[in-house]
KOLTIZA-97303 format. One record per residue: residue number from 1; residue in one letter; x, y, z of N, C-alpha, C in turn. Coordinates in steps of 0.2 Angstrom, whole numbers, plus 5000, padded with zeros to 4 digits. Layout:
<nodes>
NODE	k	r	n.x	n.y	n.z	ca.x	ca.y	ca.z	c.x	c.y	c.z
NODE	NUM	A	X	Y	Z	X	Y	Z	X	Y	Z
...
</nodes>
This chain:
<nodes>
NODE	k	r	n.x	n.y	n.z	ca.x	ca.y	ca.z	c.x	c.y	c.z
NODE	1	M	5004	4994	4999	5000	4999	4999	5004	5006	5000
NODE	2	N	5003	5011	4996	5007	5018	4996	5006	5021	5000
NODE	3	P	5010	5027	5004	5010	5028	5008	5003	5035	5010
NODE	4	E	5000	5036	5003	4996	5042	5002	4990	5036	5005
NODE	5	L	4989	5033	5002	4984	5027	5001	4983	5025	5011
NODE	6	F	4989	5024	5013	4986	5023	5020	4985	5028	5025
NODE	7	I	4988	5033	5024	4986	5039	5027	4980	5042	5025
NODE	8	L	4976	5040	5020	4971	5044	5020	4966	5038	5023
NODE	9	N	4966	5032	5020	4963	5028	5025	4963	5028	5034
NODE	10	Q	4969	5030	5036	4968	5032	5042	4964	5037	5046
NODE	11	V	4967	5041	5042	4960	5049	5042	4955	5047	5043
NODE	12	Q	4952	5043	5037	4944	5040	5035	4943	5037	5042
NODE	13	A	4946	5030	5044	4946	5029	5051	4945	5033	5059
NODE	14	A	4948	5038	5058	4948	5042	5065	4943	5046	5063
NODE	15	A	4941	5049	5058	4936	5052	5058	4929	5048	5059
NODE	16	N	4930	5043	5057	4922	5038	5057	4923	5039	5067
NODE	17	S	4929	5035	5070	4929	5035	5076	4927	5041	5082
NODE	18	L	4930	5046	5081	4932	5053	5081	4924	5058	5081
NODE	19	Y	4922	5057	5076	4917	5064	5075	4910	5059	5071
NODE	20	N	4911	5051	5072	4906	5047	5070	4902	5049	5062
NODE	21	V	4908	5051	5057	4904	5053	5049	4910	5046	5045
NODE	22	E	4904	5045	5040	4911	5042	5035	4913	5047	5030
NODE	23	L	4918	5048	5031	4921	5052	5026	4922	5052	5019
NODE	24	E	4921	5056	5014	4923	5053	5007	4929	5055	5006
NODE	25	S	4932	5049	5001	4939	5052	5001	4941	5057	5000
NODE	26	S	4936	5061	4995	4937	5065	4990	4940	5071	4995
NODE	27	L	4938	5071	5001	4937	5077	5006	4943	5078	5010
NODE	28	I	4948	5072	5011	4953	5070	5011	4961	5072	5007
NODE	29	Q	4963	5078	5009	4969	5079	5004	4975	5076	5008
NODE	30	I	4981	5074	5005	4986	5072	5005	4991	5076	5003
NODE	31	Q	4997	5080	5004	5001	5084	5002	5009	5081	5005
NODE	32	A	5013	5084	5000	5019	5083	5003	5021	5089	5010
NODE	33	T	5024	5087	5013	5026	5089	5018	5032	5096	5017
NODE	34	R	5029	5102	5018	5033	5106	5018	5040	5104	5022
NODE	35	K	5047	5110	5018	5053	5108	5020	5055	5109	5028
NODE	36	E	5049	5114	5031	5052	5119	5036	5048	5112	5042
NODE	37	F	5044	5107	5040	5042	5103	5045	5045	5095	5042
NODE	38	E	5044	5091	5049	5047	5085	5050	5042	5080	5044
NODE	39	G	5043	5075	5041	5038	5071	5039	5040	5072	5031
NODE	40	D	5036	5066	5028	5035	5065	5021	5028	5069	5018
NODE	41	F	5024	5066	5020	5018	5067	5019	5014	5072	5025
NODE	42	T	5007	5075	5024	5002	5080	5027	4997	5078	5027
NODE	43	A	4991	5078	5031	4983	5077	5029	4983	5084	5029
NODE	44	V	4978	5087	5025	4978	5095	5027	4972	5095	5030
NODE	45	M	4971	5097	5037	4964	5099	5040	4957	5103	5038
NODE	46	F	4960	5106	5035	4956	5112	5033	4948	5110	5030
NODE	47	P	4948	5106	5028	4941	5103	5025	4938	5098	5030
NODE	48	L	4942	5098	5034	4937	5093	5039	4935	5097	5045
NODE	49	L	4936	5103	5046	4935	5107	5051	4928	5108	5051
NODE	50	K	4924	5110	5045	4915	5107	5049	4913	5102	5051
NODE	51	I	4917	5097	5050	4915	5089	5053	4918	5089	5060
NODE	52	S	4923	5092	5062	4927	5093	5070	4923	5099	5073
NODE	53	K	4922	5103	5069	4920	5110	5074	4926	5112	5077
NODE	54	K	4931	5112	5077	4937	5111	5082	4941	5117	5077
NODE	55	S	4948	5119	5080	4951	5122	5075	4957	5118	5071
NODE	56	P	4959	5122	5068	4963	5115	5064	4971	5111	5068
NODE	57	E	4972	5115	5074	4977	5113	5076	4973	5107	5082
NODE	58	Q	4967	5107	5084	4965	5104	5089	4962	5098	5084
NODE	59	T	4960	5098	5079	4958	5093	5074	4964	5090	5072
NODE	60	G	4970	5092	5071	4976	5089	5068	4979	5085	5075
NODE	61	T	4977	5087	5081	4979	5083	5087	4976	5078	5088
NODE	62	E	4969	5078	5087	4966	5073	5088	4965	5068	5083
NODE	63	I	4965	5069	5076	4967	5064	5071	4974	5062	5073
NODE	64	G	4979	5065	5075	4985	5062	5075	4986	5058	5080
NODE	65	E	4984	5058	5086	4984	5055	5093	4980	5048	5092
NODE	66	Y	4976	5046	5085	4971	5043	5087	4974	5037	5081
NODE	67	I	4981	5041	5075	4983	5038	5071	4988	5034	5073
</nodes>
């Protein structure tokens, strides 16, 4: 399984568990991580904020801890 697909599946599972929603894969954006940050890939949180009803930082922390 490629890394982007793995992350996408994990974000979907996290959203299902944390927010009780089935996310369409089209809502999840995976990008290359910017050079000033650690890592290879990043899940963009902004499209998920309407679902989480929290800040990008809180949403990212919750999903990151779940994963």
